[in-house]
C-alpha positions in Angstrom: 0.0 0.1 0.2 3.0 2.5 1.0 4.4 1.7 -2.4 1.2 2.3 -4.2 0.9 5.5 -2.5 4.3 6.6 -3.3 3.9 5.7 -7.1 0.6 7.6 -7.3 2.3 10.7 -5.9 5.3 10.3 -8.1 3.0 10.2 -11.1 1.2 13.2 -10.0 4.3 15.2 -9.5 5.7 14.2 -12.7 2.7 15.0 -14.8 2.5 18.6 -13.0 6.2 19.2 -13.7 5.9 17.9 -17.5 2.7 20.3 -18.1 4.5 23.1 -16.5 7.5 22.6 -18.9 5.2 22.3 -21.7 3.7 25.7 -21.1 7.1 27.2 -20.6 8.2 25.9 -24.1 4.9 27.0 -25.6 5.4 30.4 -24.2 9.1 30.6 -25.3 8.3 29.6 -28.8 5.6 32.4 -29.0 8.1 34.9 -27.8 10.7 33.7 -30.2 8.1 33.8 -32.9 7.0 37.4 -31.9 10.6 38.6 -31.9 11.2 37.1 -35.4 8.2 38.8 -36.9 9.1 42.2 -35.4 12.6 42.0 -36.8 11.2 40.9 -40.2 9.0 44.1 -40.1 12.0 46.2 -39.3 14.2 44.7 -42.0 11.3 45.3 -44.6 11.1 48.7 -43.7 14.9 49.1 -44.1 14.9 47.3 -47.5 12.0 49.8 -48.6 13.9 52.9 -47.4 17.0 51.5 -49.4 14.9 50.9 -52.4 13.5 54.5 -52.4 17.1 55.9 -52.2 18.3 53.7 -54.9 15.1 55.0 -57.1 16.1 58.5 -56.3 19.7 58.0 -57.2 18.6 56.4 -60.6 16.5 59.4 -61.4 19.4 61.7 -61.0 
């Protein structure tokens, strides 16, 4: 009976930890994706500015 109780508590603890780890990984992935999207938008703006400068130089 003692072993059964220990095993049950161990399983509950393990499930709690694995759920917490999965939530942490999911949150980290979302933050990484958000950062990458923001970086992509920034780079697109820089490219657009450079394209405008290039067009101005070609006109002259």
